[in-house]
C-alpha positions in Angstrom: -57.4 33.7 55.0 -56.7 33.1 51.3 -53.8 34.0 49.6 -54.7 33.8 45.7 -54.1 34.8 42.5 -50.4 37.1 43.1 -47.6 37.2 41.2 -44.7 38.3 43.9 -41.2 38.3 42.7 -38.1 39.9 43.4 -38.3 39.7 47.8 -35.1 39.8 49.1 -36.7 37.9 52.2 -40.6 35.1 51.3 -42.6 35.6 48.6 -45.5 34.4 51.6 -44.6 33.8 55.0 -47.3 32.0 57.1 -46.4 31.7 60.9 -47.9 32.0 64.2 -50.9 29.1 64.2 -52.4 31.3 61.0 -54.9 29.1 58.8 -53.9 30.5 55.7 -55.6 28.5 52.0 -52.8 29.6 49.6 -53.6 28.8 45.9 -52.9 29.9 42.3 -50.1 32.0 43.2 -46.6 32.4 41.2 -43.7 33.2 43.1 -40.1 33.8 41.2 -36.5 35.2 42.0 -37.8 35.6 46.3 -34.6 34.8 49.2 -38.0 31.8 49.8 -41.1 31.1 47.8 -43.5 30.2 50.9 -42.2 30.2 54.6 -44.3 28.2 56.9 -43.9 28.4 60.6 -45.7 27.1 63.4 -48.8 26.7 61.0 -50.7 24.2 58.7 -51.7 26.3 55.3 -53.2 24.6 52.5 -51.0 25.1 49.9 -52.4 24.3 46.4 -51.5 25.3 42.6 -48.6 27.5 43.4 -45.7 27.6 41.2 -42.7 28.7 43.0 -39.4 29.1 41.0 -35.7 31.0 41.7 -35.5 31.0 46.0 -33.1 29.9 47.6 -35.2 27.2 48.7 -38.6 27.0 47.6 -41.5 26.2 50.4 -39.8 25.9 54.1 -41.5 23.9 56.8 -40.7 24.5 60.7 -42.8 23.5 63.5 -45.7 22.6 60.5 -47.5 20.2 59.3 -48.9 22.0 55.7 -51.2 20.2 53.1 -49.2 20.8 49.9 -50.2 19.8 46.4 -50.4 20.7 42.9 -47.4 23.0 43.2 -45.0 23.5 40.8 -41.5 23.7 42.8 -38.5 24.2 40.0 -35.3 25.7 40.5 -34.9 26.9 43.8 -30.9 27.4 44.3 -30.5 25.1 47.4 -33.3 23.0 47.5 -37.2 22.9 47.1 -38.4 21.4 50.0 -36.9 22.3 53.2 -38.1 20.2 56.5 -41.7 19.5 54.8 -44.1 16.6 55.7 -43.2 12.8 54.8 -43.7 12.4 50.9 -43.8 15.9 49.5 -41.2 16.1 47.0 -40.4 12.4 46.7 -41.3 11.7 42.6 -42.4 7.8 43.3 -45.6 8.8 40.5 -47.5 10.8 38.1 -49.2 13.6 37.6 -52.2 13.8 35.2 -50.2 14.9 32.3 -47.5 11.8 33.0 -45.0 14.3 34.6 -43.1 12.5 37.9 -44.9 13.7 40.7 -45.0 12.7 44.3 -48.0 11.0 45.9 -49.9 14.4 46.4 -48.9 15.9 42.7 -46.6 18.0 43.0 -44.3 18.7 40.2 -40.5 20.3 39.6 -40.7 21.2 35.9 -39.5 23.8 33.6 -42.2 26.4 33.7 -41.8 27.8 30.2 -41.7 31.3 30.8 -42.0 33.6 28.3 -39.6 36.3 29.4 -38.5 36.1 33.1 -35.4 37.8 33.0 -37.8 40.8 31.8 -40.5 39.8 34.7 -42.5 38.2 32.0 -43.6 35.0 34.4 -46.6 34.2 32.2 -46.3 30.5 31.3 -45.7 29.8 27.9 -47.7 27.2 25.8 -46.0 23.6 26.5 -45.6 24.5 29.7 -45.7 21.2 32.4 -48.0 23.8 33.9 -50.4 23.4 32.0 -54.0 21.7 33.3 -51.7 20.3 36.4 -53.8 22.1 39.0 -55.6 20.6 41.1 -59.0 19.7 39.5 -61.1 20.4 43.0 -60.0 24.1 42.0 -59.6 25.5 45.0 -59.6 28.8 44.1 -62.2 29.1 42.3 -61.4 30.6 39.0 -62.1 30.5 35.3 -60.0 27.8 33.7 -59.5 26.1 30.1 -59.1 22.8 29.9 -59.4 19.9 32.3 -58.2 21.3 35.2 -56.2 24.9 36.0 -53.1 25.8 34.9 -50.6 25.9 37.9 -49.8 29.5 38.9 -50.9 33.3 38.4 -51.5 33.1 34.6 -53.7 30.7 32.7 -52.9 29.8 28.9 -56.4 29.7 27.2 -56.9 28.2 23.8 -53.4 28.1 23.2 -52.9 31.6 23.7 -50.7 32.7 26.9 -53.3 35.1 28.9 -52.4 38.8 29.6 -53.5 37.6 33.4 -56.5 37.0 35.3 -56.6 40.4 36.2 -54.0 43.0 34.6 -50.5 43.6 36.8 -48.2 46.1 37.5 -45.2 46.3 39.8 -45.6 49.1 42.5 -42.9 51.6 41.9 -42.4 52.0 45.7 -44.4 50.4 48.9 -45.5 52.3 51.9 -47.1 51.3 55.6 -48.9 53.4 57.3 -49.4 53.4 61.3 -53.3 52.9 62.6 -54.3 55.2 63.5 -55.5 55.6 66.7 -55.1 51.8 67.4 -56.4 50.4 70.2 
């Protein structure tokens, strides 16, 4: 399954939890102020172009070897990466924007949100996320510049986009039982 183009924030647990052999593709999401950004256990998903900030742990791996590349994991209070594959989060090279990165082009830079305190997680002009995404464009999205930006929002022609689609935070959630459940 594919999880892409989402703004996920303010959860008391994981923003995205990939477990039990799931083969997910997790592309182009912004995850902010969750307990964990992305947790991966007993599965090997592909994580590309995600922006993960303000959690206790950015990406946590347990019994997993996910492909983690072209993400910005920044400002998580305990650690940005926990038990991730070798080389992830070890900044030994630079990305396309000349920012320090690991060999998978993950960075750890302030994304320059427009107004995170007010829930506005768009990236501002000058953000290190601009044009720092995977040039293969795994989410298949429209973008301006030579590469997609990292995260849910795209800066187009120097103007911060409203979004790839309008978004609103739901005021409530409800899960219904499937009936009949065979």
